[in-house]
C-alpha positions in Angstrom: 41.6 51.4 289.4 38.0 50.6 290.5 38.5 52.6 293.7 38.7 55.8 291.6 35.1 55.5 290.6 32.7 57.6 292.6 30.1 55.8 294.7 26.7 55.5 293.1 25.2 57.5 296.0 27.2 60.5 295.1 26.4 60.4 291.5 22.7 59.9 292.0 22.2 62.7 294.6 20.5 65.8 293.5 22.4 69.0 294.2 19.6 70.3 296.5 20.3 67.3 298.8 23.9 68.3 299.4 24.6 69.1 303.0 27.0 71.5 304.7 30.1 69.4 304.1 29.7 69.6 300.3 29.3 73.4 300.6 32.5 73.6 302.5 34.3 71.5 299.9 33.0 73.7 297.1 34.1 76.8 298.9 37.6 75.4 299.4 37.8 74.3 295.8 36.7 77.8 294.7 39.3 79.4 296.9 42.0 77.2 295.4 40.8 78.0 291.8 40.6 81.7 292.5 44.0 81.7 294.1 45.4 80.2 290.9 43.6 82.6 288.6 44.7 85.6 290.6 48.3 84.5 290.7 48.3 83.8 287.0 46.7 87.2 286.3 49.4 88.9 288.4 52.1 86.9 286.6 50.8 87.8 283.1 52.1 91.4 282.8 55.5 90.4 284.1 56.2 87.0 282.6 53.8 86.9 279.7 50.7 85.0 278.5 52.6 81.7 278.1 53.8 81.7 281.7 50.3 82.6 283.0 48.7 79.8 280.9 51.2 77.3 282.3 50.4 78.5 285.8 46.7 77.9 285.1 47.5 74.4 283.9 49.3 73.7 287.2 46.3 75.1 289.0 44.0 72.7 287.3 46.4 69.8 288.1 46.0 70.7 291.7 42.3 71.5 291.9 40.9 68.5 289.9 42.4 65.8 292.3 41.3 67.9 295.3 37.7 67.9 293.9 37.8 64.1 293.6 38.9 63.8 297.3 36.3 66.3 298.4 33.5 64.4 296.6 34.6 61.1 298.1 34.5 62.4 301.6 31.6 64.9 301.4 29.4 62.5 299.5 29.0 60.2 302.5 26.8 62.7 304.2 26.5 63.5 307.9 25.2 60.1 309.0 28.4 58.3 308.0 30.2 56.3 310.6 33.9 56.6 311.4 34.7 53.4 309.5 33.1 54.8 306.3 34.8 58.2 306.7 38.2 56.6 307.2 37.7 54.3 304.2 36.6 57.2 302.0 39.5 59.3 303.1 42.0 56.6 302.4 40.6 55.8 299.0 40.1 59.5 298.2 43.8 60.2 299.0 45.0 57.2 296.9 42.7 58.5 294.0 43.9 62.0 294.5 47.6 60.9 294.3 46.9 58.8 291.2 45.0 61.7 289.5 47.8 64.1 290.4 50.4 61.8 288.9 48.3 61.2 285.8 47.5 64.9 285.2 51.1 66.0 285.8 52.3 63.3 283.5 49.8 64.2 280.8 50.7 67.9 281.0 54.5 67.3 280.7 54.2 64.4 278.2 51.5 65.7 275.9 51.8 69.5 276.1 55.5 69.6 276.8 55.4 73.0 278.5 58.3 75.3 277.7 58.1 76.8 281.2 57.7 73.8 283.5 58.4 75.9 286.6 55.2 77.9 286.1 53.2 74.6 285.9 54.7 73.5 289.2 54.1 77.0 290.6 50.4 76.8 289.9 50.3 73.3 291.5 52.1 74.6 294.6 49.8 77.7 294.8 46.8 75.3 295.0 48.5 73.4 297.8 49.3 76.5 299.8 45.8 77.9 299.3 44.5 74.8 301.1 46.3 76.1 304.2 44.8 79.5 303.5 41.4 78.0 303.6 41.9 77.0 307.3 42.2 80.7 308.2 39.6 82.1 305.8 36.9 79.6 306.8 37.8 79.1 310.5 34.4 80.5 311.7 32.4 78.0 309.7 
């Protein structure tokens, strides 16, 4: 599981040194989180607080692994060669998959949600909002 650790360069960088790729990653992650919160808020009056809370859990299960992948790729900077980008993308995807499995397993094993469909709905909403980001940020 050593591949899940973030490279030292990413952890030691000051936020002011972040380039355009990291701003793009943050904007996409923010869009994903906002999409989950808005959907949960819309579900609250109709399905109740419990369903909305479960939806937010699913949203977190989707956003946290995406943040890991984004930090792996954006942390390389603009001067990275193709080999480094490909390696970061592969390791980032493996880490994202592992984190998703761990987080979903933790939610279902530890919290034992009474409305599992809402957890999965939050997770799916995050995945669909990634596609939405392609249209929202297409000019950037």
